[in-house]
py3Dmol code that shows the C-alpha trace and the ligand (Angstrom):
import py3Dmol

protein = """\
ATOM      1  CA  UNK A   1     326.561 155.660 248.829  1.00  0.00           C
ATOM      2  CA  UNK A   2     323.091 156.340 247.406  1.00  0.00           C
ATOM      3  CA  UNK A   3     322.892 152.557 246.579  1.00  0.00           C
ATOM      4  CA  UNK A   4     322.790 151.854 250.290  1.00  0.00           C
ATOM      5  CA  UNK A   5     319.477 153.755 250.737  1.00  0.00           C
ATOM      6  CA  UNK A   6     320.671 155.492 253.822  1.00  0.00           C
ATOM      7  CA  UNK A   7     318.016 157.909 255.365  1.00  0.00           C
ATOM      8  CA  UNK A   8     320.326 160.649 256.656  1.00  0.00           C
ATOM      9  CA  UNK A   9     323.643 162.228 255.405  1.00  0.00           C
ATOM     10  CA  UNK A  10     325.274 161.493 258.898  1.00  0.00           C
ATOM     11  CA  UNK A  11     324.626 157.862 258.297  1.00  0.00           C
ATOM     12  CA  UNK A  12     326.718 158.005 255.049  1.00  0.00           C
ATOM     13  CA  UNK A  13     329.321 159.693 257.227  1.00  0.00           C
ATOM     14  CA  UNK A  14     329.233 156.812 259.634  1.00  0.00           C
ATOM     15  CA  UNK A  15     329.801 154.225 256.894  1.00  0.00           C
ATOM     16  CA  UNK A  16     332.611 156.053 255.507  1.00  0.00           C
ATOM     17  CA  UNK A  17     334.267 156.622 258.786  1.00  0.00           C
ATOM     18  CA  UNK A  18     334.082 153.020 259.423  1.00  0.00           C
ATOM     19  CA  UNK A  19     335.534 152.315 256.010  1.00  0.00           C
ATOM     20  CA  UNK A  20     338.257 154.627 256.693  1.00  0.00           C
ATOM     21  CA  UNK A  21     339.174 152.523 259.723  1.00  0.00           C
ATOM     22  CA  UNK A  22     338.975 149.426 257.626  1.00  0.00           C
ATOM     23  CA  UNK A  23     335.490 148.273 258.995  1.00  0.00           C
ATOM     24  CA  UNK A  24     333.445 147.178 255.971  1.00  0.00           C
ATOM     25  CA  UNK A  25     331.201 144.683 257.673  1.00  0.00           C
ATOM     26  CA  UNK A  26     327.990 146.630 258.368  1.00  0.00           C
ATOM     27  CA  UNK A  27     327.107 144.338 261.364  1.00  0.00           C
ATOM     28  CA  UNK A  28     330.259 145.866 263.110  1.00  0.00           C
ATOM     29  CA  UNK A  29     329.089 149.493 262.459  1.00  0.00           C
ATOM     30  CA  UNK A  30     327.648 149.947 265.774  1.00  0.00           C
ATOM     31  CA  UNK A  31     326.837 153.707 265.560  1.00  0.00           C
ATOM     32  CA  UNK A  32     324.043 152.852 262.889  1.00  0.00           C
ATOM     33  CA  UNK A  33     320.723 151.800 264.232  1.00  0.00           C
ATOM     34  CA  UNK A  34     320.389 147.939 264.640  1.00  0.00           C
ATOM     35  CA  UNK A  35     317.567 147.665 262.270  1.00  0.00           C
ATOM     36  CA  UNK A  36     319.602 149.492 259.518  1.00  0.00           C
ATOM     37  CA  UNK A  37     322.731 147.324 260.245  1.00  0.00           C
ATOM     38  CA  UNK A  38     320.539 144.458 259.736  1.00  0.00           C
ATOM     39  CA  UNK A  39     319.011 145.542 256.484  1.00  0.00           C
ATOM     40  CA  UNK A  40     322.438 146.537 255.197  1.00  0.00           C
ATOM     41  CA  UNK A  41     324.041 143.148 256.038  1.00  0.00           C
ATOM     42  CA  UNK A  42     321.113 141.358 254.346  1.00  0.00           C
ATOM     43  CA  UNK A  43     321.323 143.473 251.087  1.00  0.00           C
ATOM     44  CA  UNK A  44     324.950 144.009 250.782  1.00  0.00           C
ATOM     45  CA  UNK A  45     327.845 141.802 251.514  1.00  0.00           C
ATOM     46  CA  UNK A  46     330.029 144.791 252.602  1.00  0.00           C
ATOM     47  CA  UNK A  47     330.522 148.454 252.412  1.00  0.00           C
ATOM     48  CA  UNK A  48     333.131 147.793 249.595  1.00  0.00           C
ATOM     49  CA  UNK A  49     332.059 146.320 246.362  1.00  0.00           C
ATOM     50  CA  UNK A  50     335.318 144.755 245.481  1.00  0.00           C
ATOM     51  CA  UNK A  51     336.170 141.246 246.961  1.00  0.00           C
ATOM     52  CA  UNK A  52     339.694 140.073 247.578  1.00  0.00           C
ATOM     53  CA  UNK A  53     339.914 136.830 245.574  1.00  0.00           C
ATOM     54  CA  UNK A  54     343.659 136.271 246.083  1.00  0.00           C
ATOM     55  CA  UNK A  55     346.197 137.521 248.588  1.00  0.00           C
ATOM     56  CA  UNK A  56     350.065 136.813 248.069  1.00  0.00           C
ATOM     57  CA  UNK A  57     352.964 137.945 250.340  1.00  0.00           C
ATOM     58  CA  UNK A  58     356.746 138.250 249.706  1.00  0.00           C
ATOM     59  CA  UNK A  59     359.400 140.220 251.346  1.00  0.00           C
ATOM     60  CA  UNK A  60     356.732 142.252 253.369  1.00  0.00           C
ATOM     61  CA  UNK A  61     355.121 143.217 249.918  1.00  0.00           C
ATOM     62  CA  UNK A  62     351.396 142.129 249.779  1.00  0.00           C
ATOM     63  CA  UNK A  63     349.544 141.910 246.542  1.00  0.00           C
ATOM     64  CA  UNK A  64     345.749 141.752 246.402  1.00  0.00           C
ATOM     65  CA  UNK A  65     343.641 140.628 243.462  1.00  0.00           C
ATOM     66  CA  UNK A  66     340.367 142.380 243.756  1.00  0.00           C
ATOM     67  CA  UNK A  67     337.136 141.338 241.858  1.00  0.00           C
ATOM     68  CA  UNK A  68     334.490 143.920 241.258  1.00  0.00           C
ATOM     69  CA  UNK A  69     330.785 142.945 240.872  1.00  0.00           C
ATOM     70  CA  UNK A  70     331.077 143.036 236.968  1.00  0.00           C
ATOM     71  CA  UNK A  71     333.723 140.341 237.147  1.00  0.00           C
ATOM     72  CA  UNK A  72     336.618 142.647 236.238  1.00  0.00           C
ATOM     73  CA  UNK A  73     339.667 141.941 238.242  1.00  0.00           C
ATOM     74  CA  UNK A  74     342.513 144.372 239.357  1.00  0.00           C
ATOM     75  CA  UNK A  75     345.562 144.115 241.439  1.00  0.00           C
ATOM     76  CA  UNK A  76     346.942 146.426 244.095  1.00  0.00           C
ATOM     77  CA  UNK A  77     349.924 146.208 246.248  1.00  0.00           C
ATOM     78  CA  UNK A  78     350.971 147.328 249.691  1.00  0.00           C
ATOM     79  CA  UNK A  79     354.705 148.033 249.950  1.00  0.00           C
ATOM     80  CA  UNK A  80     356.867 148.416 252.945  1.00  0.00           C
ATOM     81  CA  UNK A  81     360.225 150.139 253.098  1.00  0.00           C
ATOM     82  CA  UNK A  82     361.177 148.095 256.105  1.00  0.00           C
ATOM     83  CA  UNK A  83     361.219 151.102 258.478  1.00  0.00           C
ATOM     84  CA  UNK A  84     357.513 151.093 259.328  1.00  0.00           C
ATOM     85  CA  UNK A  85     356.413 153.229 256.271  1.00  0.00           C
ATOM     86  CA  UNK A  86     353.699 151.548 254.170  1.00  0.00           C
ATOM     87  CA  UNK A  87     352.751 152.569 250.684  1.00  0.00           C
ATOM     88  CA  UNK A  88     349.666 151.628 248.741  1.00  0.00           C
ATOM     89  CA  UNK A  89     350.278 151.121 245.075  1.00  0.00           C
ATOM     90  CA  UNK A  90     346.852 151.510 243.349  1.00  0.00           C
ATOM     91  CA  UNK A  91     345.568 150.659 239.998  1.00  0.00           C
ATOM     92  CA  UNK A  92     343.541 153.352 237.866  1.00  0.00           C
ATOM     93  CA  UNK A  93     342.337 151.035 235.174  1.00  0.00           C
ATOM     94  CA  UNK A  94     341.628 147.429 234.399  1.00  0.00           C
ATOM     95  CA  UNK A  95     344.338 146.752 231.964  1.00  0.00           C
ATOM     96  CA  UNK A  96     345.994 149.736 230.101  1.00  0.00           C
ATOM     97  CA  UNK A  97     345.742 150.970 226.560  1.00  0.00           C
ATOM     98  CA  UNK A  98     349.315 152.336 226.314  1.00  0.00           C
ATOM     99  CA  UNK A  99     350.971 149.155 225.316  1.00  0.00           C
ATOM    100  CA  UNK A 100     354.566 149.839 226.658  1.00  0.00           C
ATOM    101  CA  UNK A 101     356.506 146.852 225.348  1.00  0.00           C
ATOM    102  CA  UNK A 102     358.118 146.071 228.578  1.00  0.00           C
ATOM    103  CA  UNK A 103     355.063 146.088 230.832  1.00  0.00           C
ATOM    104  CA  UNK A 104     352.776 143.023 231.547  1.00  0.00           C
ATOM    105  CA  UNK A 105     349.730 145.229 232.132  1.00  0.00           C
ATOM    106  CA  UNK A 106     350.284 146.631 228.643  1.00  0.00           C
ATOM    107  CA  UNK A 107     349.653 143.191 227.107  1.00  0.00           C
ATOM    108  CA  UNK A 108     346.079 143.325 228.498  1.00  0.00           C
ATOM    109  CA  UNK A 109     344.789 146.309 226.568  1.00  0.00           C
ATOM    110  CA  UNK A 110     342.346 148.458 228.230  1.00  0.00           C
ATOM    111  CA  UNK A 111     339.264 146.818 229.619  1.00  0.00           C
ATOM    112  CA  UNK A 112     337.803 149.850 231.412  1.00  0.00           C
ATOM    113  CA  UNK A 113     338.496 152.756 233.637  1.00  0.00           C
ATOM    114  CA  UNK A 114     338.102 152.295 237.368  1.00  0.00           C
ATOM    115  CA  UNK A 115     335.598 154.585 239.144  1.00  0.00           C
ATOM    116  CA  UNK A 116     336.885 156.858 241.920  1.00  0.00           C
ATOM    117  CA  UNK A 117     335.107 154.540 244.410  1.00  0.00           C
ATOM    118  CA  UNK A 118     336.893 151.439 242.993  1.00  0.00           C
ATOM    119  CA  UNK A 119     340.240 153.342 243.426  1.00  0.00           C
ATOM    120  CA  UNK A 120     339.420 154.349 246.976  1.00  0.00           C
ATOM    121  CA  UNK A 121     338.246 150.693 247.801  1.00  0.00           C
ATOM    122  CA  UNK A 122     341.836 149.476 247.085  1.00  0.00           C
ATOM    123  CA  UNK A 123     343.082 151.666 249.683  1.00  0.00           C
ATOM    124  CA  UNK A 124     340.538 150.473 252.216  1.00  0.00           C
ATOM    125  CA  UNK A 125     341.330 146.864 251.262  1.00  0.00           C
ATOM    126  CA  UNK A 126     344.969 147.316 251.731  1.00  0.00           C
ATOM    127  CA  UNK A 127     344.487 149.167 255.009  1.00  0.00           C
ATOM    128  CA  UNK A 128     342.580 146.223 256.213  1.00  0.00           C
ATOM    129  CA  UNK A 129     345.801 144.234 256.268  1.00  0.00           C
ATOM    130  CA  UNK A 130     346.494 145.813 259.530  1.00  0.00           C
ATOM    131  CA  UNK A 131     349.193 148.665 259.029  1.00  0.00           C
ATOM    132  CA  UNK A 132     348.711 152.239 258.708  1.00  0.00           C
ATOM    133  CA  UNK A 133     349.271 153.310 255.065  1.00  0.00           C
ATOM    134  CA  UNK A 134     350.811 156.743 254.911  1.00  0.00           C
ATOM    135  CA  UNK A 135     351.811 157.069 251.065  1.00  0.00           C
ATOM    136  CA  UNK A 136     350.013 156.290 247.881  1.00  0.00           C
ATOM    137  CA  UNK A 137     351.606 155.660 244.424  1.00  0.00           C
ATOM    138  CA  UNK A 138     349.489 155.276 241.280  1.00  0.00           C
ATOM    139  CA  UNK A 139     351.727 152.746 239.794  1.00  0.00           C
ATOM    140  CA  UNK A 140     349.519 149.781 239.489  1.00  0.00           C
ATOM    141  CA  UNK A 141     347.431 148.737 236.386  1.00  0.00           C
ATOM    142  CA  UNK A 142     346.693 151.583 234.070  1.00  0.00           C
ATOM    143  CA  UNK A 143     347.738 154.853 233.027  1.00  0.00           C
ATOM    144  CA  UNK A 144     346.364 157.181 235.737  1.00  0.00           C
ATOM    145  CA  UNK A 145     346.353 160.407 233.640  1.00  0.00           C
ATOM    146  CA  UNK A 146     343.965 158.846 230.864  1.00  0.00           C
ATOM    147  CA  UNK A 147     341.504 158.312 233.703  1.00  0.00           C
ATOM    148  CA  UNK A 148     342.048 161.710 234.909  1.00  0.00           C
ATOM    149  CA  UNK A 149     338.733 162.720 236.471  1.00  0.00           C
ATOM    150  CA  UNK A 150     338.184 159.567 238.454  1.00  0.00           C
ATOM    151  CA  UNK A 151     341.790 159.381 239.740  1.00  0.00           C
ATOM    152  CA  UNK A 152     341.464 163.064 240.729  1.00  0.00           C
ATOM    153  CA  UNK A 153     338.126 162.427 242.641  1.00  0.00           C
ATOM    154  CA  UNK A 154     339.721 159.497 244.311  1.00  0.00           C
ATOM    155  CA  UNK A 155     342.805 161.682 245.299  1.00  0.00           C
ATOM    156  CA  UNK A 156     340.447 164.260 246.814  1.00  0.00           C
ATOM    157  CA  UNK A 157     338.731 161.611 248.831  1.00  0.00           C
ATOM    158  CA  UNK A 158     341.962 160.085 250.042  1.00  0.00           C
ATOM    159  CA  UNK A 159     343.244 163.467 250.960  1.00  0.00           C
ATOM    160  CA  UNK A 160     340.238 164.883 252.852  1.00  0.00           C
ATOM    161  CA  UNK A 161     340.935 165.304 256.397  1.00  0.00           C
ATOM    162  CA  UNK A 162     337.607 163.706 257.598  1.00  0.00           C
ATOM    163  CA  UNK A 163     338.191 160.769 255.153  1.00  0.00           C
ATOM    164  CA  UNK A 164     341.808 159.257 254.940  1.00  0.00           C
ATOM    165  CA  UNK A 165     343.839 162.549 255.497  1.00  0.00           C
ATOM    166  CA  UNK A 166     346.672 161.513 253.141  1.00  0.00           C
ATOM    167  CA  UNK A 167     348.643 164.589 252.377  1.00  0.00           C
ATOM    168  CA  UNK A 168     348.932 165.510 248.654  1.00  0.00           C
ATOM    169  CA  UNK A 169     352.775 165.393 249.015  1.00  0.00           C
ATOM    170  CA  UNK A 170     352.560 161.776 249.951  1.00  0.00           C
ATOM    171  CA  UNK A 171     350.630 160.877 246.681  1.00  0.00           C
ATOM    172  CA  UNK A 172     352.513 160.187 243.542  1.00  0.00           C
ATOM    173  CA  UNK A 173     350.947 159.947 240.217  1.00  0.00           C
ATOM    174  CA  UNK A 174     352.959 157.856 237.720  1.00  0.00           C
ATOM    175  CA  UNK A 175     352.530 158.373 233.928  1.00  0.00           C
ATOM    176  CA  UNK A 176     354.160 156.985 230.798  1.00  0.00           C
ATOM    177  CA  UNK A 177     354.152 160.648 229.581  1.00  0.00           C
ATOM    178  CA  UNK A 178     350.793 161.666 228.706  1.00  0.00           C
ATOM    179  CA  UNK A 179     351.520 165.328 228.015  1.00  0.00           C
ATOM    180  CA  UNK A 180     347.887 166.683 228.047  1.00  0.00           C
ATOM    181  CA  UNK A 181     347.447 164.963 231.571  1.00  0.00           C
ATOM    182  CA  UNK A 182     350.522 166.661 232.946  1.00  0.00           C
ATOM    183  CA  UNK A 183     349.332 170.027 231.672  1.00  0.00           C
ATOM    184  CA  UNK A 184     345.955 169.518 233.273  1.00  0.00           C
ATOM    185  CA  UNK A 185     347.645 168.532 236.480  1.00  0.00           C
ATOM    186  CA  UNK A 186     349.843 171.757 236.231  1.00  0.00           C
ATOM    187  CA  UNK A 187     346.809 173.850 235.766  1.00  0.00           C
ATOM    188  CA  UNK A 188     344.928 172.439 238.702  1.00  0.00           C
ATOM    189  CA  UNK A 189     347.963 173.232 240.995  1.00  0.00           C
ATOM    190  CA  UNK A 190     347.489 170.396 243.422  1.00  0.00           C
ATOM    191  CA  UNK A 191     350.815 169.577 245.099  1.00  0.00           C
ATOM    192  CA  UNK A 192     350.866 165.691 244.256  1.00  0.00           C
ATOM    193  CA  UNK A 193     354.204 164.276 243.168  1.00  0.00           C
ATOM    194  CA  UNK A 194     354.735 163.124 239.667  1.00  0.00           C
ATOM    195  CA  UNK A 195     356.760 160.257 238.394  1.00  0.00           C
ATOM    196  CA  UNK A 196     357.458 159.830 234.733  1.00  0.00           C
ATOM    197  CA  UNK A 197     358.301 156.521 233.146  1.00  0.00           C
ATOM    198  CA  UNK A 198     361.133 157.593 230.777  1.00  0.00           C
ATOM    199  CA  UNK A 199     362.844 154.210 229.911  1.00  0.00           C
ATOM    200  CA  UNK A 200     364.959 155.961 227.221  1.00  0.00           C
ATOM    201  CA  UNK A 201     365.772 159.534 226.264  1.00  0.00           C
ATOM    202  CA  UNK A 202     366.221 158.738 222.580  1.00  0.00           C
ATOM    203  CA  UNK A 203     363.144 159.514 220.548  1.00  0.00           C
ATOM    204  CA  UNK A 204     363.651 156.688 218.083  1.00  0.00           C
ATOM    205  CA  UNK A 205     364.234 154.002 220.870  1.00  0.00           C
ATOM    206  CA  UNK A 206     361.541 155.404 223.098  1.00  0.00           C
ATOM    207  CA  UNK A 207     358.973 155.370 220.241  1.00  0.00           C
ATOM    208  CA  UNK A 208     359.747 151.724 219.685  1.00  0.00           C
ATOM    209  CA  UNK A 209     359.361 150.689 223.324  1.00  0.00           C
ATOM    210  CA  UNK A 210     356.698 153.134 224.320  1.00  0.00           C
ATOM    211  CA  UNK A 211     353.964 154.063 221.919  1.00  0.00           C
ATOM    212  CA  UNK A 212     353.016 157.193 223.896  1.00  0.00           C
ATOM    213  CA  UNK A 213     356.225 158.775 222.559  1.00  0.00           C
ATOM    214  CA  UNK A 214     354.857 158.782 218.965  1.00  0.00           C
ATOM    215  CA  UNK A 215     352.238 161.105 220.093  1.00  0.00           C
ATOM    216  CA  UNK A 216     354.220 163.093 222.618  1.00  0.00           C
ATOM    217  CA  UNK A 217     357.981 162.978 221.686  1.00  0.00           C
ATOM    218  CA  UNK A 218     360.565 163.910 224.284  1.00  0.00           C
ATOM    219  CA  UNK A 219     360.725 167.468 223.729  1.00  0.00           C
ATOM    220  CA  UNK A 220     357.027 167.941 224.266  1.00  0.00           C
ATOM    221  CA  UNK A 221     357.292 165.762 227.430  1.00  0.00           C
ATOM    222  CA  UNK A 222     360.123 167.879 228.655  1.00  0.00           C
ATOM    223  CA  UNK A 223     358.360 171.213 227.943  1.00  0.00           C
ATOM    224  CA  UNK A 224     355.287 169.893 229.940  1.00  0.00           C
ATOM    225  CA  UNK A 225     357.544 168.728 232.830  1.00  0.00           C
ATOM    226  CA  UNK A 226     359.428 172.018 232.936  1.00  0.00           C
ATOM    227  CA  UNK A 227     356.011 173.810 233.115  1.00  0.00           C
ATOM    228  CA  UNK A 228     354.823 171.446 235.977  1.00  0.00           C
ATOM    229  CA  UNK A 229     357.962 172.022 237.884  1.00  0.00           C
ATOM    230  CA  UNK A 230     357.844 175.979 237.435  1.00  0.00           C
ATOM    231  CA  UNK A 231     354.348 175.830 238.924  1.00  0.00           C
ATOM    232  CA  UNK A 232     354.806 173.276 241.589  1.00  0.00           C
ATOM    233  CA  UNK A 233     358.524 173.627 242.544  1.00  0.00           C
ATOM    234  CA  UNK A 234     358.524 169.940 243.342  1.00  0.00           C
ATOM    235  CA  UNK A 235     361.201 167.380 242.426  1.00  0.00           C
ATOM    236  CA  UNK A 236     360.141 164.939 239.742  1.00  0.00           C
ATOM    237  CA  UNK A 237     360.990 161.290 239.496  1.00  0.00           C
ATOM    238  CA  UNK A 238     362.072 159.784 236.286  1.00  0.00           C
ATOM    239  CA  UNK A 239     361.644 156.158 236.352  1.00  0.00           C
ATOM    240  CA  UNK A 240     364.265 154.459 234.158  1.00  0.00           C
ATOM    241  CA  UNK A 241     363.528 150.750 233.686  1.00  0.00           C
ATOM    242  CA  UNK A 242     366.898 149.167 232.787  1.00  0.00           C
ATOM    243  CA  UNK A 243     366.399 146.684 229.851  1.00  0.00           C
ATOM    244  CA  UNK A 244     369.256 144.534 229.211  1.00  0.00           C
ATOM    245  CA  UNK A 245     371.204 145.373 226.021  1.00  0.00           C
ATOM    246  CA  UNK A 246     368.732 148.000 225.108  1.00  0.00           C
ATOM    247  CA  UNK A 247     368.990 151.234 227.200  1.00  0.00           C
ATOM    248  CA  UNK A 248     372.164 150.687 229.295  1.00  0.00           C
ATOM    249  CA  UNK A 249     374.835 151.998 227.132  1.00  0.00           C
ATOM    250  CA  UNK A 250     377.097 155.049 227.791  1.00  0.00           C
ATOM    251  CA  UNK A 251     375.158 156.830 224.987  1.00  0.00           C
ATOM    252  CA  UNK A 252     371.822 156.113 226.777  1.00  0.00           C
ATOM    253  CA  UNK A 253     373.271 157.567 229.906  1.00  0.00           C
ATOM    254  CA  UNK A 254     374.345 160.605 228.206  1.00  0.00           C
ATOM    255  CA  UNK A 255     370.892 161.110 226.529  1.00  0.00           C
ATOM    256  CA  UNK A 256     369.232 160.610 229.889  1.00  0.00           C
ATOM    257  CA  UNK A 257     371.621 163.311 231.448  1.00  0.00           C
ATOM    258  CA  UNK A 258     370.837 165.684 228.707  1.00  0.00           C
ATOM    259  CA  UNK A 259     366.957 165.224 229.269  1.00  0.00           C
ATOM    260  CA  UNK A 260     367.477 165.827 232.852  1.00  0.00           C
ATOM    261  CA  UNK A 261     369.279 169.013 232.250  1.00  0.00           C
ATOM    262  CA  UNK A 262     367.173 171.966 233.349  1.00  0.00           C
ATOM    263  CA  UNK A 263     364.854 169.787 235.470  1.00  0.00           C
ATOM    264  CA  UNK A 264     365.016 169.079 239.208  1.00  0.00           C
ATOM    265  CA  UNK A 265     364.664 165.291 238.749  1.00  0.00           C
ATOM    266  CA  UNK A 266     365.755 162.199 240.609  1.00  0.00           C
ATOM    267  CA  UNK A 267     366.333 159.275 238.383  1.00  0.00           C
ATOM    268  CA  UNK A 268     364.958 155.980 239.647  1.00  0.00           C
ATOM    269  CA  UNK A 269     366.803 153.140 238.082  1.00  0.00           C
ATOM    270  CA  UNK A 270     364.709 150.083 238.076  1.00  0.00           C
ATOM    271  CA  UNK A 271     366.257 146.762 236.783  1.00  0.00           C
ATOM    272  CA  UNK A 272     363.576 145.132 234.588  1.00  0.00           C
ATOM    273  CA  UNK A 273     361.712 142.296 236.227  1.00  0.00           C
ATOM    274  CA  UNK A 274     361.350 139.238 234.077  1.00  0.00           C
ATOM    275  CA  UNK A 275     357.964 138.733 232.519  1.00  0.00           C
ATOM    276  CA  UNK A 276     358.115 135.333 230.661  1.00  0.00           C
ATOM    277  CA  UNK A 277     355.818 136.451 227.763  1.00  0.00           C
ATOM    278  CA  UNK A 278     357.769 139.591 227.094  1.00  0.00           C
ATOM    279  CA  UNK A 279     360.846 139.717 224.908  1.00  0.00           C
ATOM    280  CA  UNK A 280     363.323 141.565 227.023  1.00  0.00           C
ATOM    281  CA  UNK A 281     366.152 140.315 229.459  1.00  0.00           C
ATOM    282  CA  UNK A 282     366.984 141.919 232.764  1.00  0.00           C
ATOM    283  CA  UNK A 283     370.305 143.926 232.783  1.00  0.00           C
ATOM    284  CA  UNK A 284     373.333 142.129 234.023  1.00  0.00           C
ATOM    285  CA  UNK A 285     375.147 143.370 237.224  1.00  0.00           C
ATOM    286  CA  UNK A 286     377.891 144.640 235.206  1.00  0.00           C
ATOM    287  CA  UNK A 287     375.537 146.673 233.000  1.00  0.00           C
ATOM    288  CA  UNK A 288     373.810 148.224 236.109  1.00  0.00           C
ATOM    289  CA  UNK A 289     377.177 148.956 237.511  1.00  0.00           C
ATOM    290  CA  UNK A 290     378.440 150.681 234.448  1.00  0.00           C
ATOM    291  CA  UNK A 291     375.237 152.577 234.052  1.00  0.00           C
ATOM    292  CA  UNK A 292     375.400 153.841 237.499  1.00  0.00           C
ATOM    293  CA  UNK A 293     379.013 154.897 237.030  1.00  0.00           C
ATOM    294  CA  UNK A 294     378.090 156.887 233.811  1.00  0.00           C
ATOM    295  CA  UNK A 295     375.391 158.549 235.715  1.00  0.00           C
ATOM    296  CA  UNK A 296     377.746 159.363 238.527  1.00  0.00           C
ATOM    297  CA  UNK A 297     380.429 160.945 236.077  1.00  0.00           C
ATOM    298  CA  UNK A 298     377.506 162.979 234.565  1.00  0.00           C
ATOM    299  CA  UNK A 299     376.431 164.194 237.978  1.00  0.00           C
ATOM    300  CA  UNK A 300     372.812 162.911 237.665  1.00  0.00           C
ATOM    301  CA  UNK A 301     370.969 162.254 240.982  1.00  0.00           C
ATOM    302  CA  UNK A 302     369.648 158.678 240.938  1.00  0.00           C
ATOM    303  CA  UNK A 303     368.546 156.023 243.218  1.00  0.00           C
ATOM    304  CA  UNK A 304     368.381 152.263 242.269  1.00  0.00           C
ATOM    305  CA  UNK A 305     365.305 150.297 243.142  1.00  0.00           C
ATOM    306  CA  UNK A 306     365.791 146.621 243.713  1.00  0.00           C
ATOM    307  CA  UNK A 307     362.154 145.734 243.193  1.00  0.00           C
ATOM    308  CA  UNK A 308     360.440 143.960 246.039  1.00  0.00           C
ATOM    309  CA  UNK A 309     357.772 141.324 245.511  1.00  0.00           C
ATOM    310  CA  UNK A 310     359.105 139.772 242.272  1.00  0.00           C
ATOM    311  CA  UNK A 311     358.132 136.393 243.307  1.00  0.00           C
ATOM    312  CA  UNK A 312     354.497 137.323 243.576  1.00  0.00           C
ATOM    313  CA  UNK A 313     354.542 139.391 240.388  1.00  0.00           C
ATOM    314  CA  UNK A 314     354.008 142.517 242.528  1.00  0.00           C
ATOM    315  CA  UNK A 315     356.885 144.503 241.201  1.00  0.00           C
ATOM    316  CA  UNK A 316     356.929 147.372 238.797  1.00  0.00           C
ATOM    317  CA  UNK A 317     355.448 146.481 235.393  1.00  0.00           C
ATOM    318  CA  UNK A 318     354.473 142.998 236.531  1.00  0.00           C
ATOM    319  CA  UNK A 319     350.809 143.512 237.454  1.00  0.00           C
ATOM    320  CA  UNK A 320     348.015 141.710 235.559  1.00  0.00           C
ATOM    321  CA  UNK A 321     347.606 139.636 232.657  1.00  0.00           C
ATOM    322  CA  UNK A 322     346.670 136.605 234.759  1.00  0.00           C
ATOM    323  CA  UNK A 323     343.514 138.530 235.718  1.00  0.00           C
ATOM    324  CA  UNK A 324     342.465 139.129 232.101  1.00  0.00           C
ATOM    325  CA  UNK A 325     340.332 136.160 232.159  1.00  0.00           C
ATOM    326  CA  UNK A 326     337.577 136.859 234.434  1.00  0.00           C
ATOM    327  CA  UNK A 327     337.507 134.400 237.212  1.00  0.00           C
ATOM    328  CA  UNK A 328     334.252 133.401 238.800  1.00  0.00           C
ATOM    329  CA  UNK A 329     333.516 132.130 242.264  1.00  0.00           C
TER     330      UNK A 329
END
"""
ligand_1 = """\
8
SF4
S 354.011 150.940 231.895
Fe 352.092 151.938 232.741
S 351.341 153.124 230.907
Fe 352.761 151.594 230.148
S 351.467 149.889 229.603
Fe 352.274 149.479 231.742
S 350.620 150.316 233.022
Fe 350.295 151.037 230.938
"""
view = py3Dmol.view(width=600, height=400)
view.addModel(protein, "pdb")
view.setStyle({"model": 0}, {"cartoon": {"style": "trace"}})
view.addModel(ligand_1, "xyz")
view.setStyle({"model": 1}, {"stick": {}})
view.zoomTo()
view.show()
């Protein structure tokens, strides 16, 4: 806000209140003095720094590619559950350092962290699509818990009653298992939801697919989740991306069930979405059915997510790479 050179604090509030409503064009902010509107319009293109350079839609999923002034590009997605509930899937970083083998974003490496403002802007831009967004998930590009301060600042801004008023309970942070971040979140005692991308409950396999497991193996992760849950009394989601022929066996289901023991967790099965440059295959229908049957027999609560937006690469683990090269224009 300082960059705008506003004279009074209430003028910043006016700009923010407009942004909350999706109004980012200064000339439309009629509660600001006319001269100020004209100056701001002349000096700045808009109240948001990011510019939508691409918009793709499929199955009521909308994906935006947003370019920031330094040329870095991120993607964010608006998801719909078909019953009028809209969720913003936000990115926390340009690229990601974690290098999970099944994830397209992981192939980019980390370019940089997004600022809190750049995270909030994604919400503003997705809100401009025209529907009221009630839920937020940090499941876009990046590992949210390695950009902890900025993600937290953004969450506070999105939560504030005089800003966007999104309840903490409707905000989900997804992590690949960054234990220090989970512990920090536990200490802060903010009632956001937590989703952990588990993918395997076998240390050797998980370490092969997810480098984070070499630093924070399963027992450490489980200890951190147990502490989080004791503190928050909130159900966790364990994301389990089904990789054809890799983690869909009866043994894998048993290991998953054993990891779940003692946790109040809902397993979210996500059949892997094809990414041409990655060496995995989606699970067959039979593998999915058999895995579900095993989980049922082990009394594990689960849901299965048939990812929406596959055709626009807006599904889980599919954001990015094409934005690695900075597009101009
Ligand atoms: S799954 Fe998440 S943490 Fe892992 S590489 Fe992809 S974006 Fe990063």
